[in-house]
N, C-alpha and C positions, 0 to 999 in steps of 0.2 A: 922659172928659174929662181922668181923672188921668195918664194915659199910662203906666199900670200895666204892665210886661212880664215880673215875675217875682213870685211868690208864695211864702212860705214858710209851710208848713201842718203844724200839729202835730195829731195824731189821737189818739183814745182808745184803748186796748187793743180794745175792743171795736166797732170801728168798722163800719158798714154799708157792706161792700165796693162793693156796687152803686151806693149813691149816692156814694162816693168817686169810683167810675169817671166816672160823669156829671158830677161836678164839675170832674174833671181834665180830659177830654176837652172840655168845654165851653171851659174857659181855653184848650186848646189850638188850639181855633176861633178864638179872638180871639188868637191868637200870643203869649200869656201861658204861662211855664213856672212848673211846680209842683214846689217842691223840698220833701222831708220834713224838719220842723224837731224835733230833739231836743234837750231841754234839762233841765240838773240841777245840783246843787251836788255836787263830789267832794272828799272829804276822806278820813281814815284809814279802812280798811276797804271802801271803795267796792266794789259789786258790778258789777265792768265785764261779766261774762257777762250779767246782765240787762240792759245797757243795749245789749249787741252782738244779744242776742235781739229786742228790741223793735224796733230799725233793722231787723234782716233780715225781720220778720214784716210791717212798714211795705212793705219795698221787695218784697216778694212780689207785691204787686198789679202791679207791673211796668209801672206808668205815670207814676211820677214820674221828673222830669229830673233829679233830684240829691238830695242831702244835705245839710243845714246844721246843724252841731253849734254849740250855746250852752252851754259847760261852765262855771260858776264855780268859783271856790277856794272850799274851806270850810276856816275855822280854822288859815289860813295853812299848810296841810300840802302845800308843794309837790311834797315826793318823791312823795307818794301820787297827786297830781294828774299830775304829768308820765307817771310810770308808767302810769296809767289811760289818760290820751289817747293816749299812744302804742300800748297794748293794742287800743284801740277803732279809732283810725285804720287800724292794720296790718288789721285783719280786715274792716273794711268798704271800705277803698280798691279792692280788686278787683271790688267789687259795684254801683259806682256810676261813671258817667262824669263825673259833675261832684261835688266835695266840697267845702264850704265850712265856714268855722268863725269864730265871733264871738269878737272879744277887745275890752278897752279899750285905751287907747293906753299904758298903762304896764306891760302884759305882760312878764315878764321873758324875759331872753334865752334861758334854756334853754327853756322852753315855745315861744316864737317859733320856735325852730329845728326842734322837732318839726312844728310846723305847716305849716313850709316844705317839710319833708321828703315830708310824704303830702298836701297839701291844693292845691285851684287857687286859691281866692280866701279872702281875709280880708275880714270886715266889721268897722271899727271901730265900736265901740259906745260913741262919745266924744261924749256928748251936750253941745251946747251951743245956745243958742237964737239964735246969730248965726254970720254965716260967718268972721268974724275969728278969733273964738276955737276955731271948728271945724278951720279950717286950721292953727292953731299945734298943736294938739294932734295932728293927724293927722303932723305933721312929727316930733314926737317918737315917735309910734309907730312910724315906718315905719324906725327905727333899723336894727331888725334883720331887718325883714322884706324875702323875695326873690321873693314871688310878688304877681300884681295884687289889687287892694283896691278895697272899696265903702265909701262912707261912710254911717254910720248916723245918722239924726235922730229924735228923739222928738217926738209929738205929743200922747201921751196926759198926763193930769192926772197931776201929782206934787208934792208938796212939797219934794222933795230939790233942794238946791242946792250949787254949787261957789264957795266965796267969796261974792261977792254976785251971781253970775250964775246964771241959772235954766238948767236943763238940758232944758227943754221949750218948745217952741212952742204949747204949748196955752194958748190965751185969744188968740193972734195970730191974724192974718186970714192966709186961705190966699195972696193977694197978697205979703205979707210973707215967708211960706216960699217961696214962688216966688222972689221978688227975691234971698232968701239963697243958694237952691239956685243960681240962674242965677250969683251970685257964685263959689262954689263950682265949679261947671261950667267957669268962664271961667279961674278960677287953673289948674286940672289939664288945659285944653283940650290939651295938646300931651304929656300924660303918657300913655303907652301902657298904662300899668299901671292907671290909672283906669278903674272899669269904671262909675261912677255912684253913683247916691243908694237907700238903702234907707229907707223911712219906717216908724217903729214908731208905731203899730200899725194894723191896717186899720180898724177901727171909728171910733178918734177921728181919722183923716186922712180918710175920707170925710163926716164932718160938719163940716169946716172950711169957712167961708165967708168 
């Protein structure tokens, strides 16, 4: 009913490989792709090799359809951050046919240019609870972007706000969410770089009514 065609899955280090294979194969039977999700905060002294090893270990299952990376900045250490993501992306790029990266709309030019160099797709995690606010933020976010993009929407419970705007569709009806998604999709209808909507996250989305 939800028309899901892609899942981003984070796995523990001690994953049950047999169960993971069953899950991914079941998703493939429903024409749903499954990407491995790796996320962390990066600041000074970040151990990039540990991150690379985790991703490589997950890709050894050899069933994932790609990799999605969600790396946040810690303590405004942009130099360390850019060096770390460049190293990670350089190592992982040859290992996967699809490489995605999550960013907010305000990500700086230097970081976006690294992502442009290595990645296939960006997902903008620029959450608003309405289509108009979302579209305005994506316009700002695409200033330095050269690759296709997905727009992320939040459905989980959060008290975070930007000004007087909520960043989540939590507490809204699914009909309202779909209405706003339709507005976004109509706006980008002729934009070949727009690849769709990503909903965060699975459990909160499934219980929307």
